[in-house]
C-alpha positions, 0 to 999 in steps of 0.5 A, spaced: 622 855 461 625 851 467 632 849 467 634 842 466 638 839 472 643 835 470 645 829 475 653 827 475 655 820 477 659 819 484 665 817 478 665 824 474 671 826 477 674 820 474 672 820 468 674 828 467 681 826 471 682 820 465 681 825 459 673 823 458 669 827 453 662 829 458 656 830 454 648 830 457 645 823 456 637 823 460 639 827 465 647 825 466 652 828 465 656 822 462 663 820 458 662 819 451 669 818 450 675 817 453 682 814 447 676 815 442 669 810 440 674 805 436 679 804 441 674 803 446 669 798 442 675 793 439 678 793 448 671 790 448 670 786 443 678 784 444 680 785 451 676 788 457 673 795 456 669 798 463 663 802 463 660 806 468 652 806 468 651 809 475 646 813 470 641 807 470 634 806 475 635 802 481 628 799 483 628 794 488 621 790 489 620 786 496 616 782 500 611 777 499 608 780 494 613 783 490 612 777 484 605 779 484 607 786 482 612 784 477 607 779 473 603 785 473 607 790 471 611 786 466 611 783 460 615 776 461 613 771 466 618 772 472 615 765 476 620 761 471 626 765 474 630 763 480 633 766 486 640 769 483 636 768 476 636 775 471 631 776 466 629 780 461 623 784 460 618 790 458 613 795 461 608 796 457 603 801 456 595 800 455 596 800 448 601 794 448 607 799 447 613 799 450 614 803 456 621 801 458 626 795 456 629 793 462 633 786 466 629 785 473 634 781 478 632 775 483 636 776 489 632 774 494 626 768 495 621 776 495 627 780 493 627 783 486 632 789 483 629 792 477 633 797 473 631 801 467 633 806 462 636 812 465 630 817 461 625 810 463 626 811 471 620 814 473 615 811 469 618 804 472 618 807 477 610 810 477 607 802 474 611 798 480 607 803 484 601 802 480 601 795 480 602 794 487 596 792 490 599 786 495 604 791 500 609 790 497 616 795 498 617 799 491 623 803 493 629 807 488 635 806 490 639 812 488 644 810 493 647 803 489 652 805 483 653 800 476 660 798 474 660 794 468 667 790 466 665 787 459 670 783 453 673 776 453 678 778 459 672 780 464 674 774 468 680 775 468 680 782 472 673 781 476 676 774 479 681 778 483 676 782 487 670 777 486 673 770 486 666 766 485 664 771 479 668 767 474 662 761 477 657 765 475 652 762 468 650 767 463 644 771 467 645 769 473 648 774 479 650 773 487 651 778 492 658 778 494 662 782 499 667 787 496 671 791 503 666 787 507 660 790 504 655 785 501 654 788 493 651 784 487 655 781 481 652 780 475 654 776 469 650 780 465 651 786 460 649 791 453 655 789 449 654 781 445 661 779 450 662 776 456 661 780 461 659 782 469 655 788 472 657 790 479 651 794 483 656 797 488 654 802 494 655 809 493 661 810 497 665 804 495 664 805 488 670 810 487 674 805 489 672 800 485 673 802 480 680 805 481 682 798 483 679 795 476 682 800 473 689 798 476 688 790 476 686 791 468 692 795 466 695 787 464 689 785 460 689 791 456 683 795 459 680 801 457 675 806 460 668 806 455 663 811 454 656 811 451 659 812 444 662 805 445 656 802 449 652 804 442 656 801 437 656 795 440 650 794 441 648 796 435 653 790 431 649 785 437 642 787 434 641 790 441 634 795 441 635 802 444 628 804 448 628 812 444 630 809 438 628 803 436 623 801 441 618 805 444 611 807 447 608 807 438 611 800 438 610 794 440 614 787 443 611 783 437 612 789 432 620 789 435 622 782 435 620 781 442 615 776 442 619 772 446 619 776 452 612 776 453 609 771 456 601 771 454 599 765 457 602 767 464 595 771 466 593 778 466 599 784 465 598 791 462 598 791 454 596 783 454 589 785 450 593 790 446 597 785 443 592 779 443 589 784 439 594 786 435 595 779 433 588 777 431 588 783 427 595 782 424 601 786 426 603 791 420 611 792 420 617 788 422 624 791 426 630 788 422 637 789 421 641 792 414 648 792 412 650 796 407 653 794 401 656 800 399 661 805 403 654 810 406 653 810 413 646 812 415 644 814 421 637 814 424 631 817 420 634 816 413 628 812 409 628 806 407 626 805 399 623 798 396 622 798 388 614 801 390 616 807 394 618 808 402 618 801 406 619 804 413 626 808 416 632 807 420 631 807 428 639 806 429 644 807 424 652 807 425 659 804 422 661 798 425 667 798 427 668 790 427 665 788 420 667 796 417 661 797 414 655 801 416 649 797 419 642 799 422 635 797 424 629 800 422 621 797 421 619 795 415 612 795 413 608 790 411 611 785 416 611 779 410 614 782 405 621 783 407 625 776 409 633 776 410 637 777 404 633 782 401 636 788 398 633 796 400 635 802 398 637 807 404 636 815 403 643 817 406 642 825 407 640 825 398 645 819 396 643 813 394 645 806 398 644 799 398 644 794 404 641 787 405 636 785 410 639 781 416 637 778 423 641 780 427 647 780 430 651 782 426 656 779 429 658 773 432 661 775 439 656 773 444 655 774 452 655 766 453 
């Protein structure tokens, strides 16, 4: 058996000095929590939390053919994105399954930064290379780190370091200097709260991390781990690749058709999606809110009157709502609607849940 290689972010020593509980995730040693997931979750909803997201991939696509490469490899229409804009997107396989969901940042006329999930970076990089018949440069940027201040007080914090950052519109970014070095600052995130993502060159990331924590002490900042990131994103109904979406599920099943531009021209997976629309979409990804004190986890059976209707793909205790919440595919697609009640088998204990259309909470990143 080959030994699994675990990477460490340049902030590894910072996390350990803050008492983080560390654990492996997608090939990286990452902070799971510092002072506790509930504390960190609350900080993001009420003040500001600071995440190290350096494990996410960074691929730069540049040159006159960059847009052509991305249009061929991705489901959404990037021709609609202005310089400074960002767009949610997906890389699909030939069957229409979701290889990855990601954000693409247009940081120049012919310059795009693609940020895939950590576990799928190599697949996305390969898909972009395979789509590159136009001489664009497709380069992995392992020299870039990513830190993300998230929460209602994030602009108060980041404005001290990047004065122009609070003026950014949602899903827009720009290059801004830090210690004389340009870096990409984007108003985006995965928490459902106002926040920013800061793509910083590796030599400066420790200095920026420490500065943000120091400045944030007055606004209630908390360093946050992957535990809070998961509870925050699930409260918003944001899908997690490998749980809620995968290469076996299409965007049409996952409720992500809004990020598919079937009319833009050819892209990988387009024909499979057209065929699925023609024959009928078999299932739909729904949210489920427990009506009792049970807490659902992934892969629990979801039950209807005549048998199993699906299974949960994600599940947790919602710190905001103080109840269990879950996501899962229910079939047949047209049978269920918001407000229906289904059963969830929680490790042999029967529970009831209301079918809901996420988000579960009223937070908004705008």
